[in-house]
C-alpha positions in Angstrom: 2.6 16.8 4.8 4.9 18.0 2.4 4.3 17.2 -1.5 8.3 17.3 -1.9 9.4 13.7 -3.1 5.8 12.8 -4.2 5.7 11.8 -7.5 2.5 12.0 -9.9 2.6 10.0 -13.0 0.3 11.3 -15.5 -0.9 9.0 -18.3 -2.9 10.7 -21.1 -2.7 10.7 -25.0 -3.7 14.3 -25.3 -0.7 16.4 -25.0 -2.8 19.4 -24.0 -4.1 17.6 -20.9 -0.7 16.5 -19.9 0.7 20.1 -20.0 -2.1 21.6 -18.2 -2.2 19.0 -15.3 1.7 18.9 -15.2 1.8 22.9 -14.8 -0.9 22.7 -11.9 0.9 19.7 -10.0 4.5 21.1 -10.5 3.3 24.5 -9.2 1.9 22.8 -6.1 5.3 21.5 -5.4 4.8 17.7 -6.7 7.3 15.8 -9.0 5.4 15.1 -12.3 6.2 12.6 -14.8 3.8 12.8 -18.1 3.4 9.6 -20.5 1.4 9.5 -23.7 0.7 5.9 -23.5 0.8 2.9 -21.2 3.6 1.2 -22.5 6.0 3.9 -21.9 4.5 4.7 -18.5 4.8 0.9 -17.4 8.5 0.5 -18.8 9.7 3.5 -16.6 7.4 3.0 -13.6 9.4 2.5 -10.3 7.0 1.1 -7.6 9.7 2.0 -5.0 8.9 5.7 -5.4 6.1 7.3 -3.5 3.5 8.7 -5.7 0.2 8.1 -7.4 -0.9 7.7 -10.8 -3.5 9.8 -13.0 -4.8 7.9 -15.9 -7.0 8.5 -19.0 -9.3 5.7 -18.9 -9.7 5.8 -22.6 -6.1 5.4 -23.6 -5.2 3.6 -27.0 -3.8 0.1 -26.8 -3.7 -0.9 -23.1 -6.6 1.1 -21.4 -6.7 2.6 -18.0 -8.2 -0.7 -16.3 -5.1 -2.7 -17.7 -2.8 -0.4 -16.1 -4.8 -0.2 -12.9 -4.5 -4.1 -12.5 -0.6 -3.7 -12.4 -0.8 -0.6 -10.1 -3.0 -2.5 -7.6 -0.3 -5.2 -7.4 2.0 -2.7 -5.9 -0.3 -0.7 -3.9 0.1 2.7 -6.1 -3.1 4.6 -5.8 -4.8 5.4 -9.1 -7.1 8.1 -10.2 -8.9 7.7 -13.6 -9.8 10.7 -15.5 -12.0 10.5 -18.8 -13.8 12.9 -21.2 -16.4 10.4 -21.7 -17.5 9.7 -18.2 -20.4 7.5 -17.2 -21.9 5.9 -14.1 -20.9 2.6 -15.5 -17.4 3.5 -15.8 -17.0 5.1 -12.8 -18.5 2.2 -10.8 -16.0 0.0 -12.5 -13.0 2.0 -11.8 -14.0 2.3 -8.2 -14.3 -1.6 -8.1 -11.1 -2.0 -9.8 -9.6 -0.1 -6.9 -9.2 3.4 -8.2 -9.0 6.1 -5.4 -11.3 8.4 -7.5 -12.7 9.0 -10.9 -13.0 12.2 -12.5 -14.3 13.9 -15.7 -12.3 16.4 -17.8 -11.8 19.1 -17.7 -10.5 18.6 -14.1 -10.9 21.6 -11.9 -7.6 22.6 -10.2 -9.1 22.5 -6.6 -10.6 19.0 -7.4 -7.1 17.7 -8.8 -5.1 19.1 -5.8 -7.7 17.7 -3.4 -7.4 14.3 -4.8 -3.7 14.2 -5.2 -3.3 15.2 -1.5 -5.7 12.4 -0.6 -3.4 10.0 -2.7 -0.4 11.1 -1.0 -2.1 10.3 2.3 -3.2 7.0 1.2 0.2 6.0 -0.4 2.0 6.9 2.7 -0.2 4.7 5.0 0.2 1.9 2.4 4.1 2.3 2.4 4.2 2.2 6.3 1.8 -0.8 6.2 4.3 -2.7 3.9 7.3 -1.6 5.9 5.7 -3.0 9.2 4.7 -6.2 7.3 8.3 -6.7 6.0 9.5 -6.0 9.8 7.0 -8.4 11.2 8.1 -11.1 8.5 11.7 -10.4 9.5 11.1 -11.0 13.2 9.2 -14.1 12.7 12.0 -15.5 10.5 14.5 -15.1 13.4 12.5 -17.2 15.6 13.7 -20.9 16.2 11.3 -23.6 15.4 10.5 -24.0 19.2 10.0 -20.3 19.7 7.6 -20.4 16.8 5.5 -23.0 18.6 5.4 -21.1 21.7 4.4 -17.9 19.7 1.5 -19.9 18.1 0.3 -21.4 21.3 0.7 -17.8 23.2 -1.6 -16.2 20.2 -4.1 -19.1 20.7 -4.5 -18.1 24.4 -2.7 -20.9 26.2 -1.0 -20.3 29.5 2.7 -20.9 30.2 1.6 -24.3 32.1 -0.7 -25.3 29.4 2.0 -24.6 26.6 4.6 -26.8 28.8 2.3 -29.5 28.8 1.4 -29.3 25.0 5.2 -29.3 24.3 6.4 -31.9 26.9 8.6 -29.4 29.0 8.5 -27.5 32.2 7.0 -24.0 32.7 10.2 -22.5 33.4 11.5 -23.2 29.8 8.3 -21.9 28.2 8.9 -18.7 30.2 12.5 -18.5 28.6 11.1 -19.3 25.5 8.5 -16.7 25.7 10.9 -13.9 26.9 13.0 -14.5 23.7 10.0 -14.6 21.4 8.9 -11.2 23.0 12.4 -9.8 22.6 12.6 -10.7 18.9 9.4 -9.7 17.9 9.9 -6.2 19.7 6.8 -6.6 22.1 6.7 -5.4 25.7 3.6 -7.4 26.8 1.9 -10.6 26.0 -1.2 -8.6 24.8 1.0 -6.3 22.5 2.5 -9.6 21.0 -0.9 -11.2 20.3 -2.2 -8.1 18.9 0.9 -7.8 16.7 0.4 -11.3 15.4 -3.3 -10.9 14.9 -2.6 -7.7 12.8 -0.6 -9.5 10.2 -2.3 -12.9 10.3 -5.8 -12.0 9.5 
């Protein structure tokens, strides 16, 4: 997977760290944005841009955990770095949803490995979000009756049973089910059920 178009947001109050990490990442082909504090990063952060955030845990003002809470809401992968690492801080970071926890000075190989992993995770999350949006749009196109039929099909009811449940004939249910499958982009009933179960867990 190419690093082109993937933006790494560096947030650290040490200019030397920002310069060193920026140089390594830019040389590897990543887009890099460097920030000296949490506020400037959050002001310019665009969740729509593919990328990850590498954040110093001990920032003045709003610390790394405060930023992580906002990044979690938009699915942005976060990697924490710290010059004062501890097992407790690492555990807290991972529980907060961080992708990784690194101690300074960060080795080049480790940095690039972690960012490559973050790029994969970000890609998967974005595909999942797109799929979810497409699913919601498909469901929104269903008529109230088609939604009823969909729910009953997913519940495992047969056409004849659905017809009885809804007070109509089996032929009508077959028509509704065909329309539901077409609108949902499902080729088979099994595929339809799996699609719905995937997003209604």
